[in-house]
N, C-alpha and C positions, 0 to 999 in steps of 0.2 A: 144114499150110497156112501160109503166110506172106505176108505182105501189107507194102509199105513205103507208110506215109504218105505220104511225101515222094513217091512215084512216082503218088499219086491228084491227079487234076485236081479242086479242090475248087471248088464253086460258091458256096455257104453255109458261113460259118466262125463261129467262135466264138474269142474269144482264147486259150482252153484248147488248141485243136488247135496253134497256134505253139509252145507249151511242150512238145505230145507230139513233135512234128516233130523241135526241136532237140534232144531228150532221147532220142533213140532207144536209145541203148546201155542206158539205164535201163529199158526197156520189155520185158514179159514177155508173150507171144502165148501164148494156149491155145485150140485149136480148141473149140467148143462143138457140141452136137447140131445137126445142120443141121435147118431147119425146111422147110415146103414152098416157100417161094419165095427162100430164102437160105441161103448157108454163114455161120456165124458164128464170129466169133473175140472171146474176151475179153482184153482189153487191161489189164494191170495196170502202174501205175507208182507205187512205192512204197506207200500207202494208198490211192489212188485206182484205182477200177477204170470201165472202158469197155467197150461192146461196138461192133464192127464188124459190120455185116450188108452182104454183098455179094450184090447180087440177081442171082445166076447161073443161077436156074431159070426155068421157066416164065412164072411170074407177073412181070410187069416195071410195078410201079407207078411213078406219076408221082413220084420221090423229092423234087423239090422242094416239091411240094404236101405230102406228108407230113412233110417238115422244118419247113415253115412252120406245118402245123397243129398239129404238137407243140409248137412255139415258142409260138404264140398260145394253147394249152391252159396250158402250163406258166405263161405271165404271168397267167393267169386263176386261177391256183393249183389247177388241177385236177392230180391225181396221175397224172403220165404219164411216159414216159422223156424225160430232158432233152436236147433235141439239141444237138451240139456242131458238128457240120459234115455235108454230104452232096456228092458229086460224082460224078465216073466214074474207072474203071479204064482202063488202056491197051486194054484190050480191048473196051470200052463197056458194062460191068456198072456199075449206079448200085449206090452205096455211101452207107450212113448210119451215122453214129458218134454214140452216144448215152451217157449215163451210164449204168452198172451199177449197179441198186438191187435188192435183194429176191430172190427165186427164182420160178421159173418156175411157174404153176399147175399143179399135178398133178389136182386133183379141183374141180369145178365144183359148186357146190350153189346153189339159189335165193338163201340168205343173201348170198352174195357178189355176186350181180347185182343186189342192192337200192341 
């Protein structure tokens, strides 16, 4: 699965997106395991890592609302994925670009949820 960042109609952006778009030759895209609501691509630029979620599954959340919520939580210093941009593909699927940090949870215990 490949995606052209320049081919997405971006609605909310962060200056980091401009750098990613203008340096496409330096980007490495690796598909990650898809979730229930999106196909997921890890984008690497040097030592920087990002995640592009393409909401092309049944679940169609309000991506702008999700972007703004992540942004507000991040500004309050809550540990969430840092939003970089959100928009739509030419096929109308919502996309969300965030920084890639950490690893996916594989086991949940009551201690994690505290």
